[in-house]
C-alpha positions as CSV (number, residue, x, y, z in Angstrom):
1,M,-95.1,145.8,77.4
2,D,-94.8,142.8,75.2
3,P,-93.8,143.9,71.7
4,V,-96.4,143.4,69.0
5,D,-95.2,141.1,66.2
6,L,-97.0,142.4,63.1
7,K,-98.4,140.3,60.3
8,D,-98.4,141.9,56.8
9,D,-102.2,142.8,57.0
10,Q,-101.7,144.4,60.4
11,R,-98.7,146.4,59.2
12,D,-100.8,147.6,56.2
13,L,-103.6,148.6,58.4
14,L,-101.3,150.6,60.7
15,A,-99.7,152.2,57.7
16,K,-103.2,153.4,56.7
17,L,-103.8,154.7,60.2
18,A,-100.4,156.3,60.7
19,H,-101.9,159.8,60.3
20,Y,-103.1,159.5,63.9
21,V,-99.5,159.9,64.9
22,W,-99.1,163.1,63.0
23,W,-95.8,164.1,64.6
24,E,-93.9,161.2,63.0
25,P,-93.6,160.0,59.4
26,P,-95.8,156.9,58.7
27,E,-92.8,154.6,58.3
28,V,-91.6,155.6,61.8
29,A,-95.1,155.4,63.4
30,V,-95.5,151.8,62.2
31,T,-92.3,150.8,64.0
32,R,-94.0,151.6,67.3
33,P,-97.3,149.7,66.9
34,E,-98.3,149.9,70.6
35,R,-98.2,153.7,70.4
36,L,-100.0,153.8,67.1
37,I,-102.7,151.4,68.3
38,A,-103.2,153.5,71.5
39,Q,-103.5,156.6,69.4
40,V,-106.2,155.1,67.3
41,M,-108.0,153.8,70.4
42,D,-107.9,157.3,71.9
43,L,-108.6,159.5,68.8
44,G,-109.8,157.1,66.1
45,D,-113.2,157.3,64.5
46,W,-115.6,154.4,65.0
47,D,-114.6,152.7,61.7
48,D,-110.8,152.9,62.4
49,E,-111.4,151.6,66.0
50,C,-113.4,148.7,64.6
51,D,-110.6,147.9,62.1
52,V,-108.1,147.8,64.9
53,E,-110.3,145.6,67.0
54,D,-110.8,143.2,64.0
55,A,-107.0,143.1,63.2
56,F,-105.6,142.7,66.7
57,D,-106.4,140.1,69.4
58,Q,-108.1,141.6,72.5
59,G,-105.0,140.6,74.5
60,V,-103.0,143.0,72.4
61,L,-105.5,145.8,73.0
62,R,-105.6,145.1,76.7
63,N,-101.8,145.1,76.8
64,V,-101.7,148.5,75.1
65,L,-104.2,149.9,77.5
66,T,-102.8,148.5,80.7
67,N,-99.2,149.5,79.7
68,A,-100.1,152.9,78.4
69,Q,-97.9,155.8,79.3
70,A,-99.2,159.0,80.8
71,G,-100.9,161.1,78.2
72,W,-101.7,158.3,75.8
73,F,-105.4,158.2,76.6
74,R,-107.9,160.9,77.5
75,P,-110.2,160.0,80.4
76,K,-113.3,159.3,78.2
77,S,-111.5,156.8,75.9
78,W,-109.6,155.3,78.9
79,S,-112.9,154.4,80.5
80,F,-114.5,153.3,77.3
81,W,-111.8,150.8,76.5
82,H,-111.6,149.5,80.1
83,Y,-115.3,148.6,79.8
84,R,-115.2,147.5,76.1
85,L,-112.3,145.1,76.7
86,G,-113.8,143.7,80.0
87,I,-110.9,145.0,82.1
88,T,-113.3,146.8,84.3
89,P,-116.8,145.3,85.0
90,L,-119.8,147.4,84.2
91,G,-120.8,149.4,87.2
92,A,-117.2,149.5,88.6
93,Q,-114.9,152.5,88.3
94,P,-111.9,152.0,85.9
95,P,-108.5,152.8,87.5
96,L,-107.2,156.3,87.0
97,P,-105.1,156.8,83.8
98,P,-101.4,157.0,84.2
99,Q,-100.3,160.4,85.4
100,R,-97.2,162.4,84.8
101,R,-95.4,163.3,88.0
102,L,-93.1,166.2,88.7
103,S,-89.9,164.9,90.3
104,D,-89.0,166.1,93.8
């Protein structure tokens, strides 16, 4: 995944939204913007999702979605964002989300 180079306003927004990554301190969550953006895309309320869409280019959001690790998105939000970002055309089935696999 291409790293996200944050502008000051984007960093400020992510700091405000860092509570979505509750298992890390905000200053740590902001150092992994792709994970934090994915978490907002998956769990965020409508206003927070819209703020992320306004702050970040659709290419960044597509990159986060298409390079997500297993467990980053629930099926409902996975499908929503595939349609919303135009990755999957309406009427088509989005790809399956990444899956964790047990090693042999």
